[in-house]
N, C-alpha and C positions, 0 to 999 in steps of 0.2 A: 839590344840595339833596336832602334825604332826608325820609322820613316820621319826623320827630323826635318827641320826647315831646309828646303832645297833652294839655294841661290847660286849665282854664278860662281862664287868662291868656294862652294862646298860640294861634296859628292852628289851625284844624281841618285834618284830613287833606286835604280838598278844596282848601283854601286853599294848603297847601304844594304840592300837585300843580299848581295854577294857576301858582304862582311858578316851579316847575321848568320847565314847558312854555314860559312866556313868556321865561325866560332862555335856554333852549335855542334858541328861534326867533331871538332876537336874535343869538346866537352864529353860527347858520348864515348869517344875513343878512350878518354881518361877513365871514365866509369868502367869500361870493359876491362881495363888493365888492373883494376883494384884487386888485390889478392883475396880479400874477404869482404865483398860489398854488403852493407847493411840494408835492411828493408827500405830505409829512406833513400839510400843510393840507388837501389833498384827502381824505386818510384820515380826519382828524378831522371834517371837514364831513359826510362820509357817515355816520360813526358817530353823530354828534349828530343827524342826520336820522332815523336808525333809533331813537334813544332817544325822540325826539319822537313818532314813530309808535307806539311801545310805550306811552308815557304817555298818549297820546290815547285809547288803548283802555280805560283805566280811569277816564276822566273821568266826573263825575256825569252821570246820564242826561239831565238837562235841558239839558246842553251838547252833546248829540249832534251837532247841526248844525255847531257850531264845531269839534268834534273831527274830523268828517269833512273839513271844509275844511283842517284842519291836516294830516291824514293825506295828503291829495292834494298839498299844498304840499311836504311832506317827501319824497314820492315824486319830485316834480319836481326837488327839490334834489339828490337822489341821482343822478337821471338826468343832470342838468347836469354833474356831475363824473364821470359814469360812464365815458366813453371813456378819459379820462386814467388813471383808477384801474385800469381793465381792462388797459390796456397795461402799467402798472407791475406789476400782479399776474402778468400773463402772463410777463414777463421773470423775475420772482422764482421762479415755479413751474418754468419751464424750467431755471433755474439749480439748483434743488433736485434735479432729475433728472440732473444732469451725471454723477454716479457710476454711473447705470444706463444711460447711453447711450454708444455709441462716440464718440470725439472728433470724427470727421468728421461724424457725424449731428448731434451737439449744435451744432457750429459752423455747419452749413448752416441749421439751424432758428433759431439765434440771429440770423444775418444777416437772415433773413426777418422775424423779430419786431422787430428794431431798426429796420427800414425803415419800420415803421408808427409815426408820431408824431402822435397826435391833439392837438387843442387841450385845454387844461387844463379848460375848462368851456364851457358853451353860450354862444352869442353874445348872447342876450337876458338876460344876467345882471342888468342894471339893473332890468328889470321884475320878475324873480324876487325880487331883494333888496327891492324896494318891497312886494311881496305878503307876503313873510315878515315884514317890519317891521310891516305893517298887522295881521297876525295876532297878532304879539307884543303890539301895543297892545290888540287885542280881548281877549286873555287877561288883560292887566293890569287892564282895566276891568270884566271880567265878575264876577258873583257866583258863585263856585265852592264856597261853604261846603258841606261834606258831612262826615258822620262817618266814622270809619275803617271801620265795618261796611260802608258802601256801596262804598268803595274796595276793600276786601278781597273783596267779592262779585265785583266785576269782575276782580280779580286771579286769583281762582279760575277764572274762565272762560278767562283767558289760559293758565293752567296746563293746564286740560282740553284746550284746543286743541292745545297742544304734545304732550300725551300721546297724543291721537288720531292726530296726524300721524306720531308715531313708529311706530305700528302699520302705517300704510300704507307707511312708508319701508322696512319689512322686505322689500318687493318688490325693493329694490336699484335701482329705476328712478331716473335722475338727477332727473326732475321731482319725484318724491315726496321724495327726499332734500333737494332745494332748498326745497320747501314746508316741510319739517320744520325746516330751518335757519332760515327766516324766523320760525317760531313759537318756536323756542328762543331766538332773539335777543330777541323781545318778552318772553319769560319772564325772561331775564337782566336786562333793564333794569327791569322791574317789580319783580323781587326786589331789585335794587340800591336802588330807591326805598324799599322797605319795610325794608331791612337795618338801619337805625338803631334800629328798634323791634322787630326780630325776629331772633334768632340763627338760627332755622330758615331764614328768607328769605335771610340773609347766606350761609349754607352753600349754599343752592340757587343763588344767583347765581354763586358761585364755580364750582360744578359745571357750571352752564349755560354759563359762559364757556369752560370746557375743551371741552365738547361742541360748542359753536358753532364753535370753532376747528377741531376735527376735521372737522365738516361743511363748513366753509369750504374746507379743503384738498381735500376730496372734490370740491366744486363747481369749484374752480379747476383741478383736473386734467381734469375733464370739459370745461370751457370751453376749456382749452388744446388738447385733442385736436380739438374741434369747430372751433376757429378755424383750426388748421393744415389740417384736412381740407377746408376751404372755400377754401384758397389754392392757386393754380396753382404747383406745384413740379415743374417738368419735369426730366427726366433720370433715369437709373437710380440715381444716387447719392442724389438727393432722395427717390425712391420708397423706397429702403432706409432713409433717415432717418425717413420717416413710419412705416414698419413697426416700426422700433425704438422710436419714440415710442409707438405703440399698445401694444406689449408692456410697456413700462416703466410707462405710465399704468395699464394693466390690473392689473399686479401691485400697484402702490402703492394703487390704489383698493380692491382686495380687502382689503388689510390695514387701511386706514383705515375701511372700512365695518364690519369686525368690532369695531374699537375704539369707533366711534361707537355702535353698537348696544349694546355692553356698558355704556358710560357712560350711555346713555339708559335702559337697564333699571334701573340704580341710581337715576338722577335721578328717574324717573317711576314708582317702585315704589308710591308712595302713591296711593290713589284721590283724586280731586279733593275730595270732602267731607272726607276725613281730612286732606288738606293744608290745607284752609281752617281746620279746627278747630285744627290745630297752630299755624299762623301767627296766627290770631285770639287764641289764648291768650297768645302772646308779646307781641303788640301791646297787648292788654288789660292785661297785667301792667305795661307801661311807660307806658300812656296815662292811667291813672287811671279814675275812675268815669264820666267824661263819655261815652266811647266804649266802655265795657265792655259786651259783650253780656250780657243777662240769662240766667242758667242755669236749667235745669229746676227745680233745688232752690229757687232764689229765687222762682220763680213759684208753687211749691206752698206756700211759707211765707206768701204773702200771704193775708190773711183773705178768705173768700168772702162773698157777699151775705148769707147767713144769719148768719154770725158778726158781720158789721157791724151787722145789725139788733139782735142780742142785746146787743151792746156799747152801742148807742145807747139 
């Protein structure tokens, strides 16, 4: 569901946002209830939880409490599927490094990785599913009516947050890069919500998706090295495998970091106020007069008190 054309006869931006959050929460609850979720199910569940987190950030201010509860539940859902997803990503990341590792090193690391087989989700999935369903019901019943201007103001704060974290991520520290990735993901989902009414937002969402993937690869490489570093791999051959892994991860991360920073510089070249004006113009053009912000010229053209007295 997207921020479609908002006119007098159709729901407001806040109403469309309410529907999107409620539907996404119901989807996550359905994933949690699956008796044997596949890797694809786990991936979609975690992506949907991230989308809920992002959309809750731009909810109308009067729904702040419900939005916070939703954000916490989305985080719990991601965590519930986290171990299974981490294991799958770890195997895929190691496979992507096969060409950069000696065969013996790759095989030794793969054996260690495959030995770890966590459950697909947390054991208390029934309680989590009930909590997600209850939140979906709360969103269905709440009054979320709000104009596009209010939603866009919150979207601009999401953009600003990602832009600020990009500056900190230039340090190259894994923690800063991970925090930037989280903010970029929020920006991507918010831009996707706005895309039906804004070409600028649609382009931003596509670019944010590419940047998020680069940052995700960076994070996966870091997590891979940390995971193997914490595992007891005895023997000279295994120690050599770890050294080879560290060298391969370092080279790949250096390249990906350059790509991510270059993409980020293009994506976040606009200042937040300029970004908001650009997207607001697009949305106003497609939503009609109901949500169209008043321009400075329009305010100047309105008659002042003195003019009204003379006309009277």
